[in-house]
PDB file of the backbone (N, CA, C, O) and the ligand in Angstrom, with CONECT records:
HET     ZN  A 101       1
ATOM      1  N   MET A   1     -12.644  52.372  41.669  1.00  0.00           N
ATOM      2  CA  MET A   1     -11.912  51.843  40.507  1.00  0.00           C
ATOM      3  C   MET A   1     -12.450  52.510  39.234  1.00  0.00           C
ATOM      4  O   MET A   1     -13.659  52.522  39.001  1.00  0.00           O
ATOM      5  N   THR A   2     -11.566  53.056  38.428  1.00  0.00           N
ATOM      6  CA  THR A   2     -12.000  53.805  37.249  1.00  0.00           C
ATOM      7  C   THR A   2     -11.964  52.937  35.995  1.00  0.00           C
ATOM      8  O   THR A   2     -11.306  51.897  35.956  1.00  0.00           O
ATOM      9  N   ASP A   3     -12.689  53.391  34.971  1.00  0.00           N
ATOM     10  CA  ASP A   3     -12.641  52.679  33.697  1.00  0.00           C
ATOM     11  C   ASP A   3     -11.227  52.702  33.133  1.00  0.00           C
ATOM     12  O   ASP A   3     -10.780  51.749  32.494  1.00  0.00           O
ATOM     13  N   GLU A   4     -10.533  53.808  33.383  1.00  0.00           N
ATOM     14  CA  GLU A   4      -9.173  53.921  32.874  1.00  0.00           C
ATOM     15  C   GLU A   4      -8.298  52.811  33.449  1.00  0.00           C
ATOM     16  O   GLU A   4      -7.490  52.209  32.741  1.00  0.00           O
ATOM     17  N   TYR A   5      -8.469  52.553  34.728  1.00  0.00           N
ATOM     18  CA  TYR A   5      -7.698  51.478  35.355  1.00  0.00           C
ATOM     19  C   TYR A   5      -8.057  50.135  34.706  1.00  0.00           C
ATOM     20  O   TYR A   5      -7.178  49.325  34.412  1.00  0.00           O
ATOM     21  N   ALA A   6      -9.334  49.914  34.492  1.00  0.00           N
ATOM     22  CA  ALA A   6      -9.766  48.640  33.934  1.00  0.00           C
ATOM     23  C   ALA A   6      -9.162  48.415  32.557  1.00  0.00           C
ATOM     24  O   ALA A   6      -8.856  47.282  32.186  1.00  0.00           O
ATOM     25  N   ASN A   7      -8.992  49.493  31.798  1.00  0.00           N
ATOM     26  CA  ASN A   7      -8.435  49.352  30.458  1.00  0.00           C
ATOM     27  C   ASN A   7      -6.933  49.128  30.481  1.00  0.00           C
ATOM     28  O   ASN A   7      -6.377  48.517  29.568  1.00  0.00           O
ATOM     29  N   GLU A   8      -6.283  49.615  31.512  1.00  0.00           N
ATOM     30  CA  GLU A   8      -4.826  49.582  31.496  1.00  0.00           C
ATOM     31  C   GLU A   8      -4.224  48.320  32.098  1.00  0.00           C
ATOM     32  O   GLU A   8      -3.159  47.876  31.669  1.00  0.00           O
ATOM     33  N   HIS A   9      -4.874  47.756  33.056  1.00  0.00           N
ATOM     34  CA  HIS A   9      -4.201  46.640  33.728  1.00  0.00           C
ATOM     35  C   HIS A   9      -4.339  45.356  32.900  1.00  0.00           C
ATOM     36  O   HIS A   9      -5.130  45.283  31.959  1.00  0.00           O
ATOM     37  N   GLU A  10      -3.557  44.368  33.272  1.00  0.00           N
ATOM     38  CA  GLU A  10      -3.428  43.185  32.421  1.00  0.00           C
ATOM     39  C   GLU A  10      -4.236  41.992  32.936  1.00  0.00           C
ATOM     40  O   GLU A  10      -3.974  40.849  32.561  1.00  0.00           O
ATOM     41  N   HIS A  11      -5.205  42.261  33.785  1.00  0.00           N
ATOM     42  CA  HIS A  11      -6.083  41.200  34.275  1.00  0.00           C
ATOM     43  C   HIS A  11      -5.288  40.032  34.849  1.00  0.00           C
ATOM     44  O   HIS A  11      -5.517  38.878  34.487  1.00  0.00           O
ATOM     45  N   ASP A  12      -4.361  40.336  35.739  1.00  0.00           N
ATOM     46  CA  ASP A  12      -3.586  39.263  36.356  1.00  0.00           C
ATOM     47  C   ASP A  12      -4.492  38.328  37.137  1.00  0.00           C
ATOM     48  O   ASP A  12      -5.330  38.771  37.922  1.00  0.00           O
ATOM     49  N   LEU A  13      -4.320  37.056  36.919  1.00  0.00           N
ATOM     50  CA  LEU A  13      -5.077  36.069  37.680  1.00  0.00           C
ATOM     51  C   LEU A  13      -4.406  35.860  39.021  1.00  0.00           C
ATOM     52  O   LEU A  13      -3.203  35.607  39.095  1.00  0.00           O
ATOM     53  N   GLU A  14      -5.186  35.966  40.075  1.00  0.00           N
ATOM     54  CA  GLU A  14      -4.664  35.671  41.400  1.00  0.00           C
ATOM     55  C   GLU A  14      -5.555  34.596  41.991  1.00  0.00           C
ATOM     56  O   GLU A  14      -6.702  34.854  42.356  1.00  0.00           O
ATOM     57  N   ALA A  15      -5.025  33.402  42.081  1.00  0.00           N
ATOM     58  CA  ALA A  15      -5.838  32.250  42.448  1.00  0.00           C
ATOM     59  C   ALA A  15      -6.532  32.440  43.789  1.00  0.00           C
ATOM     60  O   ALA A  15      -7.635  31.935  43.999  1.00  0.00           O
ATOM     61  N   GLU A  16      -5.885  33.171  44.701  1.00  0.00           N
ATOM     62  CA  GLU A  16      -6.485  33.333  46.025  1.00  0.00           C
ATOM     63  C   GLU A  16      -7.784  34.134  45.971  1.00  0.00           C
ATOM     64  O   GLU A  16      -8.591  34.078  46.899  1.00  0.00           O
ATOM     65  N   TYR A  17      -7.986  34.890  44.869  1.00  0.00           N
ATOM     66  CA  TYR A  17      -9.212  35.680  44.752  1.00  0.00           C
ATOM     67  C   TYR A  17     -10.240  35.037  43.824  1.00  0.00           C
ATOM     68  O   TYR A  17     -11.276  35.636  43.534  1.00  0.00           O
ATOM     69  N   LEU A  18      -9.959  33.824  43.360  1.00  0.00           N
ATOM     70  CA  LEU A  18     -10.884  33.127  42.474  1.00  0.00           C
ATOM     71  C   LEU A  18     -11.427  31.904  43.177  1.00  0.00           C
ATOM     72  O   LEU A  18     -10.742  31.288  43.994  1.00  0.00           O
ATOM     73  N   SER A  19     -12.677  31.550  42.852  1.00  0.00           N
ATOM     74  CA  SER A  19     -13.212  30.318  43.403  1.00  0.00           C
ATOM     75  C   SER A  19     -13.816  29.495  42.271  1.00  0.00           C
ATOM     76  O   SER A  19     -14.195  30.025  41.226  1.00  0.00           O
ATOM     77  N   ALA A  20     -13.894  28.199  42.502  1.00  0.00           N
ATOM     78  CA  ALA A  20     -14.385  27.297  41.460  1.00  0.00           C
ATOM     79  C   ALA A  20     -15.804  27.657  41.042  1.00  0.00           C
ATOM     80  O   ALA A  20     -16.184  27.473  39.885  1.00  0.00           O
ATOM     81  N   SER A  21     -16.595  28.178  42.000  1.00  0.00           N
ATOM     82  CA  SER A  21     -17.983  28.481  41.663  1.00  0.00           C
ATOM     83  C   SER A  21     -18.104  29.685  40.741  1.00  0.00           C
ATOM     84  O   SER A  21     -19.159  29.906  40.146  1.00  0.00           O
ATOM     85  N   ASP A  22     -17.020  30.476  40.613  1.00  0.00           N
ATOM     86  CA  ASP A  22     -17.031  31.607  39.686  1.00  0.00           C
ATOM     87  C   ASP A  22     -16.667  31.190  38.268  1.00  0.00           C
ATOM     88  O   ASP A  22     -16.859  31.955  37.322  1.00  0.00           O
ATOM     89  N   ALA A  23     -16.144  29.982  38.120  1.00  0.00           N
ATOM     90  CA  ALA A  23     -15.599  29.569  36.830  1.00  0.00           C
ATOM     91  C   ALA A  23     -16.639  28.814  36.008  1.00  0.00           C
ATOM     92  O   ALA A  23     -17.407  28.009  36.535  1.00  0.00           O
ATOM     93  N   THR A  24     -16.646  29.091  34.714  1.00  0.00           N
ATOM     94  CA  THR A  24     -17.524  28.389  33.790  1.00  0.00           C
ATOM     95  C   THR A  24     -16.663  27.739  32.707  1.00  0.00           C
ATOM     96  O   THR A  24     -15.880  28.416  32.040  1.00  0.00           O
ATOM     97  N   VAL A  25     -16.808  26.443  32.538  1.00  0.00           N
ATOM     98  CA  VAL A  25     -16.048  25.762  31.486  1.00  0.00           C
ATOM     99  C   VAL A  25     -16.681  26.082  30.139  1.00  0.00           C
ATOM    100  O   VAL A  25     -17.868  25.844  29.917  1.00  0.00           O
ATOM    101  N   LEU A  26     -15.858  26.629  29.245  1.00  0.00           N
ATOM    102  CA  LEU A  26     -16.322  26.994  27.913  1.00  0.00           C
ATOM    103  C   LEU A  26     -16.128  25.883  26.906  1.00  0.00           C
ATOM    104  O   LEU A  26     -17.013  25.586  26.104  1.00  0.00           O
ATOM    105  N   ASP A  27     -14.945  25.268  26.960  1.00  0.00           N
ATOM    106  CA  ASP A  27     -14.593  24.353  25.886  1.00  0.00           C
ATOM    107  C   ASP A  27     -13.475  23.425  26.367  1.00  0.00           C
ATOM    108  O   ASP A  27     -12.656  23.798  27.207  1.00  0.00           O
ATOM    109  N   ILE A  28     -13.461  22.233  25.825  1.00  0.00           N
ATOM    110  CA  ILE A  28     -12.366  21.284  26.062  1.00  0.00           C
ATOM    111  C   ILE A  28     -11.952  20.752  24.699  1.00  0.00           C
ATOM    112  O   ILE A  28     -12.787  20.254  23.944  1.00  0.00           O
ATOM    113  N   TYR A  29     -10.688  20.853  24.389  1.00  0.00           N
ATOM    114  CA  TYR A  29     -10.248  20.538  23.023  1.00  0.00           C
ATOM    115  C   TYR A  29      -8.760  20.207  23.056  1.00  0.00           C
ATOM    116  O   TYR A  29      -8.090  20.355  24.078  1.00  0.00           O
ATOM    117  N   TYR A  30      -8.268  19.759  21.916  1.00  0.00           N
ATOM    118  CA  TYR A  30      -6.833  19.490  21.799  1.00  0.00           C
ATOM    119  C   TYR A  30      -6.115  20.701  21.250  1.00  0.00           C
ATOM    120  O   TYR A  30      -6.503  21.243  20.216  1.00  0.00           O
ATOM    121  N   ARG A  31      -5.068  21.130  21.938  1.00  0.00           N
ATOM    122  CA  ARG A  31      -4.146  22.124  21.406  1.00  0.00           C
ATOM    123  C   ARG A  31      -2.826  21.386  21.216  1.00  0.00           C
ATOM    124  O   ARG A  31      -2.247  20.879  22.177  1.00  0.00           O
ATOM    125  N   ASP A  32      -2.360  21.327  19.991  1.00  0.00           N
ATOM    126  CA  ASP A  32      -1.278  20.410  19.652  1.00  0.00           C
ATOM    127  C   ASP A  32      -1.744  19.007  20.061  1.00  0.00           C
ATOM    128  O   ASP A  32      -2.756  18.528  19.550  1.00  0.00           O
ATOM    129  N   THR A  33      -1.035  18.350  20.961  1.00  0.00           N
ATOM    130  CA  THR A  33      -1.478  17.016  21.377  1.00  0.00           C
ATOM    131  C   THR A  33      -1.960  17.008  22.821  1.00  0.00           C
ATOM    132  O   THR A  33      -2.206  15.940  23.381  1.00  0.00           O
ATOM    133  N   SER A  34      -2.101  18.192  23.437  1.00  0.00           N
ATOM    134  CA  SER A  34      -2.477  18.248  24.844  1.00  0.00           C
ATOM    135  C   SER A  34      -3.943  18.611  25.002  1.00  0.00           C
ATOM    136  O   SER A  34      -4.413  19.571  24.393  1.00  0.00           O
ATOM    137  N   PRO A  35      -4.679  17.842  25.827  1.00  0.00           N
ATOM    138  CA  PRO A  35      -6.035  18.281  26.164  1.00  0.00           C
ATOM    139  C   PRO A  35      -5.961  19.638  26.850  1.00  0.00           C
ATOM    140  O   PRO A  35      -5.138  19.857  27.738  1.00  0.00           O
ATOM    141  N   THR A  36      -6.825  20.532  26.430  1.00  0.00           N
ATOM    142  CA  THR A  36      -6.812  21.899  26.953  1.00  0.00           C
ATOM    143  C   THR A  36      -8.237  22.280  27.324  1.00  0.00           C
ATOM    144  O   THR A  36      -9.182  21.975  26.597  1.00  0.00           O
ATOM    145  N   ILE A  37      -8.383  22.952  28.468  1.00  0.00           N
ATOM    146  CA  ILE A  37      -9.699  23.355  28.959  1.00  0.00           C
ATOM    147  C   ILE A  37      -9.749  24.872  29.011  1.00  0.00           C
ATOM    148  O   ILE A  37      -8.914  25.508  29.653  1.00  0.00           O
ATOM    149  N   ASP A  38     -10.732  25.446  28.333  1.00  0.00           N
ATOM    150  CA  ASP A  38     -10.942  26.890  28.404  1.00  0.00           C
ATOM    151  C   ASP A  38     -12.012  27.189  29.439  1.00  0.00           C
ATOM    152  O   ASP A  38     -13.092  26.598  29.421  1.00  0.00           O
ATOM    153  N   VAL A  39     -11.705  28.107  30.335  1.00  0.00           N
ATOM    154  CA  VAL A  39     -12.602  28.480  31.428  1.00  0.00           C
ATOM    155  C   VAL A  39     -12.766  29.995  31.419  1.00  0.00           C
ATOM    156  O   VAL A  39     -11.813  30.726  31.145  1.00  0.00           O
ATOM    157  N   VAL A  40     -13.967  30.462  31.717  1.00  0.00           N
ATOM    158  CA  VAL A  40     -14.172  31.892  31.887  1.00  0.00           C
ATOM    159  C   VAL A  40     -14.292  32.194  33.373  1.00  0.00           C
ATOM    160  O   VAL A  40     -15.100  31.595  34.083  1.00  0.00           O
ATOM    161  N   VAL A  41     -13.472  33.134  33.827  1.00  0.00           N
ATOM    162  CA  VAL A  41     -13.518  33.568  35.226  1.00  0.00           C
ATOM    163  C   VAL A  41     -13.556  35.098  35.250  1.00  0.00           C
ATOM    164  O   VAL A  41     -13.081  35.744  34.316  1.00  0.00           O
ATOM    165  N   PRO A  42     -14.111  35.672  36.302  1.00  0.00           N
ATOM    166  CA  PRO A  42     -14.075  37.132  36.415  1.00  0.00           C
ATOM    167  C   PRO A  42     -12.692  37.597  36.865  1.00  0.00           C
ATOM    168  O   PRO A  42     -12.073  36.984  37.735  1.00  0.00           O
ATOM    169  N   CYS A  43     -12.213  38.695  36.257  1.00  0.00           N
ATOM    170  CA  CYS A  43     -10.949  39.274  36.699  1.00  0.00           C
ATOM    171  C   CYS A  43     -11.072  39.669  38.168  1.00  0.00           C
ATOM    172  O   CYS A  43     -12.036  40.339  38.539  1.00  0.00           O
ATOM    173  N   PRO A  44     -10.120  39.271  39.013  1.00  0.00           N
ATOM    174  CA  PRO A  44     -10.192  39.616  40.434  1.00  0.00           C
ATOM    175  C   PRO A  44     -10.177  41.124  40.668  1.00  0.00           C
ATOM    176  O   PRO A  44     -10.687  41.590  41.687  1.00  0.00           O
ATOM    177  N   SER A  45      -9.606  41.889  39.752  1.00  0.00           N
ATOM    178  CA  SER A  45      -9.493  43.330  39.938  1.00  0.00           C
ATOM    179  C   SER A  45     -10.689  44.097  39.396  1.00  0.00           C
ATOM    180  O   SER A  45     -11.194  45.003  40.060  1.00  0.00           O
ATOM    181  N   CYS A  46     -11.153  43.748  38.192  1.00  0.00           N
ATOM    182  CA  CYS A  46     -12.173  44.578  37.548  1.00  0.00           C
ATOM    183  C   CYS A  46     -13.440  43.807  37.193  1.00  0.00           C
ATOM    184  O   CYS A  46     -14.399  44.395  36.694  1.00  0.00           O
ATOM    185  N   SER A  47     -13.458  42.503  37.442  1.00  0.00           N
ATOM    186  CA  SER A  47     -14.626  41.656  37.191  1.00  0.00           C
ATOM    187  C   SER A  47     -14.942  41.452  35.710  1.00  0.00           C
ATOM    188  O   SER A  47     -15.971  40.863  35.379  1.00  0.00           O
ATOM    189  N   ASP A  48     -14.085  41.925  34.825  1.00  0.00           N
ATOM    190  CA  ASP A  48     -14.276  41.602  33.414  1.00  0.00           C
ATOM    191  C   ASP A  48     -14.126  40.097  33.224  1.00  0.00           C
ATOM    192  O   ASP A  48     -13.305  39.468  33.892  1.00  0.00           O
ATOM    193  N   PRO A  49     -14.910  39.514  32.319  1.00  0.00           N
ATOM    194  CA  PRO A  49     -14.741  38.083  32.068  1.00  0.00           C
ATOM    195  C   PRO A  49     -13.417  37.811  31.365  1.00  0.00           C
ATOM    196  O   PRO A  49     -13.057  38.492  30.404  1.00  0.00           O
ATOM    197  N   LEU A  50     -12.702  36.808  31.857  1.00  0.00           N
ATOM    198  CA  LEU A  50     -11.419  36.432  31.269  1.00  0.00           C
ATOM    199  C   LEU A  50     -11.489  34.983  30.791  1.00  0.00           C
ATOM    200  O   LEU A  50     -11.948  34.101  31.517  1.00  0.00           O
ATOM    201  N   ARG A  51     -11.040  34.754  29.587  1.00  0.00           N
ATOM    202  CA  ARG A  51     -10.987  33.391  29.077  1.00  0.00           C
ATOM    203  C   ARG A  51      -9.606  32.811  29.386  1.00  0.00           C
ATOM    204  O   ARG A  51      -8.588  33.326  28.923  1.00  0.00           O
ATOM    205  N   VAL A  52      -9.585  31.750  30.160  1.00  0.00           N
ATOM    206  CA  VAL A  52      -8.335  31.144  30.627  1.00  0.00           C
ATOM    207  C   VAL A  52      -8.184  29.783  29.957  1.00  0.00           C
ATOM    208  O   VAL A  52      -9.099  28.961  30.000  1.00  0.00           O
ATOM    209  N   SER A  53      -7.049  29.550  29.348  1.00  0.00           N
ATOM    210  CA  SER A  53      -6.775  28.254  28.739  1.00  0.00           C
ATOM    211  C   SER A  53      -5.824  27.478  29.634  1.00  0.00           C
ATOM    212  O   SER A  53      -4.724  27.941  29.938  1.00  0.00           O
ATOM    213  N   ALA A  54      -6.255  26.295  30.053  1.00  0.00           N
ATOM    214  CA  ALA A  54      -5.463  25.487  30.971  1.00  0.00           C
ATOM    215  C   ALA A  54      -5.143  24.149  30.324  1.00  0.00           C
ATOM    216  O   ALA A  54      -6.043  23.408  29.929  1.00  0.00           O
ATOM    217  N   ARG A  55      -3.874  23.850  30.221  1.00  0.00           N
ATOM    218  CA  ARG A  55      -3.460  22.580  29.641  1.00  0.00           C
ATOM    219  C   ARG A  55      -3.525  21.490  30.704  1.00  0.00           C
ATOM    220  O   ARG A  55      -3.044  21.676  31.822  1.00  0.00           O
ATOM    221  N   VAL A  56      -4.109  20.374  30.358  1.00  0.00           N
ATOM    222  CA  VAL A  56      -4.224  19.274  31.323  1.00  0.00           C
ATOM    223  C   VAL A  56      -2.863  18.627  31.506  1.00  0.00           C
ATOM    224  O   VAL A  56      -2.243  18.191  30.536  1.00  0.00           O
ATOM    225  N   ASP A  57      -2.394  18.562  32.748  1.00  0.00           N
ATOM    226  CA  ASP A  57      -1.112  17.899  32.977  1.00  0.00           C
ATOM    227  C   ASP A  57      -1.218  16.752  33.967  1.00  0.00           C
ATOM    228  O   ASP A  57      -0.217  16.107  34.279  1.00  0.00           O
ATOM    229  N   GLU A  58      -2.417  16.493  34.463  1.00  0.00           N
ATOM    230  CA  GLU A  58      -2.581  15.363  35.367  1.00  0.00           C
ATOM    231  C   GLU A  58      -4.022  14.881  35.303  1.00  0.00           C
ATOM    232  O   GLU A  58      -4.949  15.690  35.269  1.00  0.00           O
ATOM    233  N   VAL A  59      -4.211  13.583  35.287  1.00  0.00           N
ATOM    234  CA  VAL A  59      -5.549  13.001  35.299  1.00  0.00           C
ATOM    235  C   VAL A  59      -5.570  11.897  36.341  1.00  0.00           C
ATOM    236  O   VAL A  59      -4.799  10.942  36.253  1.00  0.00           O
ATOM    237  N   VAL A  60      -6.448  12.023  37.329  1.00  0.00           N
ATOM    238  CA  VAL A  60      -6.580  10.988  38.358  1.00  0.00           C
ATOM    239  C   VAL A  60      -8.064  10.746  38.621  1.00  0.00           C
ATOM    240  O   VAL A  60      -8.895  11.618  38.366  1.00  0.00           O
ATOM    241  N   GLU A  61      -8.388   9.576  39.126  1.00  0.00           N
ATOM    242  CA  GLU A  61      -9.777   9.295  39.477  1.00  0.00           C
ATOM    243  C   GLU A  61     -10.145  10.024  40.759  1.00  0.00           C
ATOM    244  O   GLU A  61      -9.296  10.289  41.610  1.00  0.00           O
ATOM    245  N   THR A  62     -11.446  10.346  40.881  1.00  0.00           N
ATOM    246  CA  THR A  62     -11.921  11.010  42.084  1.00  0.00           C
ATOM    247  C   THR A  62     -13.184  10.311  42.564  1.00  0.00           C
ATOM    248  O   THR A  62     -13.832   9.593  41.803  1.00  0.00           O
ATOM    249  N   ASP A  63     -13.528  10.521  43.824  1.00  0.00           N
ATOM    250  CA  ASP A  63     -14.670   9.828  44.411  1.00  0.00           C
ATOM    251  C   ASP A  63     -16.001  10.512  44.153  1.00  0.00           C
ATOM    252  O   ASP A  63     -17.042  10.011  44.577  1.00  0.00           O
ATOM    253  N   MET A  64     -15.986  11.659  43.457  1.00  0.00           N
ATOM    254  CA  MET A  64     -17.231  12.404  43.262  1.00  0.00           C
ATOM    255  C   MET A  64     -18.178  11.636  42.339  1.00  0.00           C
ATOM    256  O   MET A  64     -17.757  10.954  41.405  1.00  0.00           O
ATOM    257  N   GLU A  65     -19.485  11.775  42.639  1.00  0.00           N
ATOM    258  CA  GLU A  65     -20.510  11.191  41.792  1.00  0.00           C
ATOM    259  C   GLU A  65     -20.854  12.174  40.684  1.00  0.00           C
ATOM    260  O   GLU A  65     -20.975  13.375  40.924  1.00  0.00           O
ATOM    261  N   LEU A  66     -21.011  11.659  39.473  1.00  0.00           N
ATOM    262  CA  LEU A  66     -21.458  12.502  38.363  1.00  0.00           C
ATOM    263  C   LEU A  66     -22.892  12.157  38.006  1.00  0.00           C
ATOM    264  O   LEU A  66     -23.246  10.986  38.134  1.00  0.00           O
ATOM    265  N   PRO A  67     -23.752  13.074  37.568  1.00  0.00           N
ATOM    266  CA  PRO A  67     -23.391  14.494  37.453  1.00  0.00           C
ATOM    267  C   PRO A  67     -23.338  15.181  38.802  1.00  0.00           C
ATOM    268  O   PRO A  67     -24.063  14.803  39.722  1.00  0.00           O
ATOM    269  N   ILE A  68     -22.482  16.191  38.929  1.00  0.00           N
ATOM    270  CA  ILE A  68     -22.356  16.932  40.171  1.00  0.00           C
ATOM    271  C   ILE A  68     -23.608  17.775  40.382  1.00  0.00           C
ATOM    272  O   ILE A  68     -24.033  18.508  39.489  1.00  0.00           O
ATOM    273  N   ASP A  69     -24.187  17.664  41.558  1.00  0.00           N
ATOM    274  CA  ASP A  69     -25.397  18.412  41.887  1.00  0.00           C
ATOM    275  C   ASP A  69     -25.004  19.720  42.569  1.00  0.00           C
ATOM    276  O   ASP A  69     -24.486  19.709  43.686  1.00  0.00           O
ATOM    277  N   ASP A  70     -25.250  20.854  41.894  1.00  0.00           N
ATOM    278  CA  ASP A  70     -24.834  22.149  42.429  1.00  0.00           C
ATOM    279  C   ASP A  70     -25.450  22.421  43.800  1.00  0.00           C
ATOM    280  O   ASP A  70     -24.849  23.108  44.627  1.00  0.00           O
ATOM    281  N   SER A  71     -26.646  21.884  44.043  1.00  0.00           N
ATOM    282  CA  SER A  71     -27.350  22.200  45.279  1.00  0.00           C
ATOM    283  C   SER A  71     -26.644  21.598  46.491  1.00  0.00           C
ATOM    284  O   SER A  71     -26.936  21.979  47.624  1.00  0.00           O
ATOM    285  N   GLU A  72     -25.733  20.678  46.271  1.00  0.00           N
ATOM    286  CA  GLU A  72     -25.021  20.086  47.405  1.00  0.00           C
ATOM    287  C   GLU A  72     -23.846  20.944  47.855  1.00  0.00           C
ATOM    288  O   GLU A  72     -23.184  20.630  48.845  1.00  0.00           O
ATOM    289  N   GLY A  73     -23.594  22.014  47.135  1.00  0.00           N
ATOM    290  CA  GLY A  73     -22.547  22.936  47.558  1.00  0.00           C
ATOM    291  C   GLY A  73     -21.180  22.310  47.554  1.00  0.00           C
ATOM    292  O   GLY A  73     -20.427  22.461  48.517  1.00  0.00           O
ATOM    293  N   VAL A  74     -20.839  21.606  46.487  1.00  0.00           N
ATOM    294  CA  VAL A  74     -19.544  20.928  46.444  1.00  0.00           C
ATOM    295  C   VAL A  74     -18.387  21.912  46.452  1.00  0.00           C
ATOM    296  O   VAL A  74     -17.248  21.520  46.708  1.00  0.00           O
ATOM    297  N   TYR A  75     -18.654  23.175  46.179  1.00  0.00           N
ATOM    298  CA  TYR A  75     -17.575  24.156  46.133  1.00  0.00           C
ATOM    299  C   TYR A  75     -17.375  24.872  47.465  1.00  0.00           C
ATOM    300  O   TYR A  75     -16.450  25.672  47.605  1.00  0.00           O
ATOM    301  N   ASP A  76     -18.239  24.588  48.447  1.00  0.00           N
ATOM    302  CA  ASP A  76     -18.140  25.315  49.706  1.00  0.00           C
ATOM    303  C   ASP A  76     -16.968  24.829  50.546  1.00  0.00           C
ATOM    304  O   ASP A  76     -16.741  25.339  51.643  1.00  0.00           O
TER     305      ASP A  76
HETATM  306 ZN    ZN A 101      -9.183  43.094  35.077  1.00  0.00          ZN2+
END
């Protein structure tokens, strides 16, 4: 993979090549009236960090205990 390719492509997100353990939550804030979560993930093609803004459209309770302990491998 060349630098030229990395500069030209549009960093398409392909969910099948991303995993939760690669994602880092940067910020949670209101955009207009919607809660929005910014996450940084590596581009599946070139590994450049990509800032992804995701609007919250569903909120449900979950059985997970907080704080989540990374050592338990909840993402496996
Ligand atoms: Zn890329």
